[in-house]
C-alpha positions in Angstrom: 0.0 0.0 0.0 1.4 3.4 -1.0 1.1 6.6 1.0 -0.1 9.8 -0.8 3.4 11.1 -0.6 4.8 8.0 -2.3 2.2 8.3 -5.1 3.1 12.0 -5.6 6.8 11.0 -5.7 6.1 8.3 -8.4 4.1 11.0 -10.3 7.1 13.4 -10.2 9.5 10.7 -11.3 7.1 9.9 -14.2 6.8 13.5 -15.3 10.6 13.9 -15.1 10.9 10.8 -17.4 8.5 12.4 -19.9 10.5 15.6 -19.8 14.0 14.2 -20.0 13.6 11.0 -22.0 10.5 11.7 -24.1 11.2 15.4 -24.4 7.5 16.3 -24.2 6.5 20.0 -24.3 5.7 21.8 -21.1 2.0 22.1 -22.0 1.8 18.4 -22.6 3.5 17.7 -19.2 1.0 19.9 -17.5 -1.9 18.0 -19.1 -0.4 14.7 -18.0 0.0 16.0 -14.5 -3.5 17.3 -14.3 -5.0 14.1 -15.8 -3.1 11.8 -13.4 -3.8 13.9 -10.3 -7.5 13.6 -11.2 -7.1 9.8 -11.7 -5.2 9.3 -8.3 -7.9 11.4 -6.6 -10.6 9.2 -8.0 -8.8 6.1 -6.8 -8.5 7.7 -3.3 -12.2 8.4 -3.3 -12.8 4.7 -4.0 -10.5 3.7 -1.2 -8.0 2.2 -3.6 -4.8 2.9 -1.7 -2.6 0.4 -3.5 -2.0 0.8 -7.3 -1.4 -2.9 -7.4 -5.1 -3.3 -6.7 -6.4 -1.2 -9.6 -8.6 -3.1 -12.0 -9.6 -2.4 -15.6 -13.1 -1.8 -14.4 -11.9 0.8 -11.9 -10.2 2.7 -14.7 -13.3 2.3 -17.0 -15.5 3.7 -14.1 -13.2 6.7 -13.8 -13.5 7.5 -17.5 -17.2 6.8 -17.7 -17.7 9.2 -14.8 -15.9 11.9 -16.8 -18.1 11.0 -19.8 -21.2 11.6 -17.7 -19.8 15.0 -16.8 -19.7 15.9 -20.5 -16.1 15.2 -21.4 -15.6 14.4 -25.1 -14.4 11.0 -26.4 -11.2 12.6 -27.6 -10.5 13.9 -24.0 -11.3 10.5 -22.5 -8.9 8.9 -25.0 -6.1 11.3 -24.1 -6.7 10.6 -20.4 -6.5 6.9 -21.0 -3.2 7.3 -22.8 -1.9 9.2 -19.8 -3.0 6.4 -17.4 -1.6 3.7 -19.7 1.8 5.4 -20.0 1.9 6.0 -16.2 1.2 2.4 -15.4 3.7 1.1 -18.0 6.4 3.4 -16.4 5.6 2.0 -12.9 5.9 -1.6 -14.2 9.1 -0.8 -16.0 10.6 0.7 -12.9 9.4 -2.4 -11.0 7.2 -0.4 -8.6 4.3 -2.6 -9.8 4.2 -6.1 -11.2 1.2 -5.8 -13.5 -0.3 -3.3 -15.8 -4.2 -3.1 -15.4 -4.5 -1.0 -18.6 -3.1 -3.6 -21.0 -6.5 -5.0 -21.8 -8.4 -1.7 -22.0 -9.8 -0.6 -25.4 -10.0 3.0 -26.6 -13.0 4.9 -25.2 -14.1 5.4 -28.8 -15.2 1.8 -28.9 -17.1 1.9 -25.6 -20.8 1.8 -25.0 -22.5 2.8 -21.8 -22.5 -0.5 -20.0 -25.6 -1.8 -18.2 -25.3 -1.6 -14.5 -25.1 -5.0 -12.8 -24.4 -6.2 -9.2 -21.8 -8.7 -8.1 -22.9 -12.2 -7.2 -22.2 -11.4 -3.6 -24.4 -8.3 -3.7 -27.2 -10.2 -5.3 -27.0 -12.9 -2.6 -27.2 -10.2 0.1 -30.4 -8.8 -1.4 -31.9 -12.3 -1.8 -31.3 -12.9 1.9 -32.8 -9.6 3.0 -36.5 -10.5 3.2 -37.5 -12.1 6.5 -39.0 -15.6 6.1 -41.1 -14.9 9.2 -43.4 -12.3 7.6 -45.9 -12.6 4.8 -44.4 -9.7 2.9 -40.9 -11.2 3.4 -42.0 -14.5 1.9 -43.6 -12.8 -1.0 -40.6 -10.5 -1.6 -38.2 -13.4 -1.4 -40.2 -15.2 -4.2 -40.2 -12.0 -6.3 -36.4 -11.4 -6.0 -35.5 -15.1 -6.5 -37.7 -15.3 -9.6 -36.3 -12.1 -11.1 -32.7 -13.2 -10.7 -33.4 -16.8 -11.9 -35.2 -15.8 -15.1 -33.9 -12.3 -16.1 -37.5 -11.2 -16.6 -38.3 -7.5 -17.0 -40.2 -6.1 -14.0 -43.1 -5.3 -16.3 -43.2 -9.0 -17.4 -43.3 -10.2 -13.8 -46.2 -7.8 -13.1 -48.2 -9.6 -15.8 -47.2 -13.1 -14.7 -50.2 -15.4 -14.1 -50.6 -18.4 -11.9 -51.2 -20.5 -15.0 -47.9 -19.4 -16.6 -45.8 -21.7 -14.4 -45.4 -25.3 -15.5 -44.4 -27.1 -12.4 -43.7 -30.4 -14.0 -40.9 -29.1 -16.1 -40.0 -26.1 -13.9 -40.4 -23.5 -16.6 -42.6 -20.5 -17.0 -44.2 -18.7 -20.0 -43.2 -15.1 -20.2 -45.0 -12.5 -22.3 -42.5 -9.8 -23.4 -42.5 -6.8 -25.7 -44.8 -6.9 -28.7 -46.8 -9.7 -26.9 -44.0 -12.2 -27.8 -43.9 -15.2 -25.6 -40.9 -17.2 -24.5 -40.2 -20.1 -22.2 -37.7 -19.5 -19.4 -36.3 -22.1 -16.9 -37.4 -21.5 -13.3 -34.5 -22.9 -11.4 -34.8 -25.0 -8.3 -34.1 -22.3 -5.7 -36.6 -19.8 -7.2 -39.1 -22.6 -7.6 -38.9 -23.4 -3.9 -39.3 -19.7 -3.0 -42.4 -19.4 -5.2 -43.9 -22.6 -3.9 -43.4 -21.3 -0.3 -45.2 -18.1 -1.3 -48.0 -20.0 -2.9 -48.4 -22.3 0.1 -48.2 -19.8 2.9 -49.5 -16.6 1.3 -51.1 -16.7 -2.1 -53.0 -19.9 -1.6 -54.8 -18.4 1.4 -56.0 -15.2 -0.4 -59.6 -15.4 -1.4 -59.7 -13.7 -4.8 -60.6 -14.3 -8.4 -57.4 -12.6 -9.6 -55.1 -14.8 -11.6 -51.9 -12.7 -11.2 -49.2 -14.5 -9.4 -48.1 -11.7 -7.1 -50.6 -9.6 -5.3 -50.4 -6.7 -2.8 -51.7 -6.8 0.7 -54.9 -5.2 -0.7 -55.3 -8.3 -2.9 -54.5 -6.3 -6.0 -52.1 -6.9 -8.8 -48.6 -5.6 -8.1 -47.7 -2.9 -10.5 -44.3 -2.4 -12.2 -43.7 0.5 -9.8 -44.6 -1.6 -6.8 -42.2 -4.4 -7.8 -39.5 -1.7 -8.4 -40.1 -0.5 -4.8 -39.6 -4.0 -3.5 -36.2 -4.2 -5.2 -35.1 -0.8 -3.9 -36.3 -1.5 -0.3 -34.6 -4.9 -0.1 -31.4 -3.6 -1.6 -31.3 -0.8 1.0 -32.0 -3.3 3.8 -29.1 -5.4 2.5 -26.8 -2.3 2.8 -26.3 -2.0 -1.0 -25.3 1.5 -1.9 -24.7 1.0 -5.6 -27.1 2.4 -8.1 -30.2 0.2 -8.5 -32.6 0.4 -11.4 -35.7 -1.7 -12.3 -33.4 -3.7 -14.7 -30.7 -4.3 -12.1 -31.6 -8.0 -11.6 -32.0 -8.5 -15.4 -28.6 -7.0 -16.1 -27.1 -9.1 -13.3 -28.7 -12.3 -14.6 -27.2 -11.7 -18.1 -23.8 -10.7 -16.9 -23.5 -13.7 -14.5 -24.7 -16.1 -17.1 -22.0 -15.0 -19.5 -19.4 -15.0 -16.8 -20.3 -18.6 -16.1 -19.7 -19.5 -19.8 -23.3 -19.4 -21.2 -23.6 -19.1 -25.0 -24.6 -15.6 -26.1 -27.4 -17.0 -28.3 -28.9 -18.8 -25.2 -28.8 -15.6 -23.1 -30.4 -13.7 -26.0 -33.3 -16.2 -26.1 -33.7 -16.1 -22.3 -33.8 -12.3 -22.3 -36.2 -12.2 -25.2 -34.0 -9.9 -27.4 -35.0 -10.0 -31.0 -31.5 -8.7 -32.1 -28.4 -10.3 -30.7 -26.6 -6.9 -30.8 -28.8 -5.9 -27.9 -27.4 -8.9 -25.9 -23.8 -8.3 -26.9 -23.4 -5.3 -24.7 -23.2 -7.8 -21.8 -20.1 -9.5 -23.2 -17.8 -6.8 -21.8 -17.2 -8.9 -18.7 -16.4 -12.0 -20.6 -14.1 -10.0 -23.0 -12.2 -8.5 -20.1 -11.9 -12.0 -18.4 -10.7 -13.7 -21.6 -8.2 -10.9 -22.3 -6.9 -11.1 -18.8 -6.4 -14.9 -19.0 -4.7 -14.6 -22.4 -2.3 -11.9 -21.1 -1.5 -14.0 -18.1 -0.9 -17.4 -19.7 0.1 -16.9 -23.4 3.9 -17.0 -23.8 3.9 -14.1 -26.3 1.1 -12.0 -24.8 
């Protein structure tokens, strides 16, 4: 772990290297210094005190944050160059063993990545509802089903009791354009839904056919389901940005991380165009590049 003084010393050494060996102009040196001080301040704000712990995703998050503030793609590309040259210098001087920038593409090729949670964060949210309360049992079934299927929140709101085929543990999902698809339920989600049906839903006297109902025996709206996700995430201590599609994005990302075929994920999500699904492959691409860089003799 480096102190702030040590990081500033490394930065001074780097700027001296650029001035003496690379003979860069003073204006260019000032730009490098400004860019890298912003970068180091960002790492400090993320409690990354050791440059050996910097990941490609951390650098991408820094640049995407600048993009959200209105910085142009050319400016982002220049800043990435500064970060790349800095890390290469630190590896060359043997201050660091690895260069986290080696697998990063130019920001010109980036798209805004869908926000997803880590598997550990998802697990924390899934464990948040109490099994001792009716609402807890219902919310547990909702969350498990969202993560197991990758359904849109709006699709879950329309889910009927008759849409689940218990013999084969699949459900019929009606998506955009009234298109229907079959999605596997998964054993853990199936048990959570069965527990909800046995303890809660089965005791509600109503003619409603919707699977999930409110305490007023009314169909849960998309907004109500979104509130369930937000409340349970907050209860689990998750401070990351949560959206109605968070579980859907996490489902797709974790499937691809686990080695699922892109076409299969496309079908499960109900995407008509595979290019819509391809945005999730950033995780797999980074992982494959990292493995290649680590193990290939000429990488």
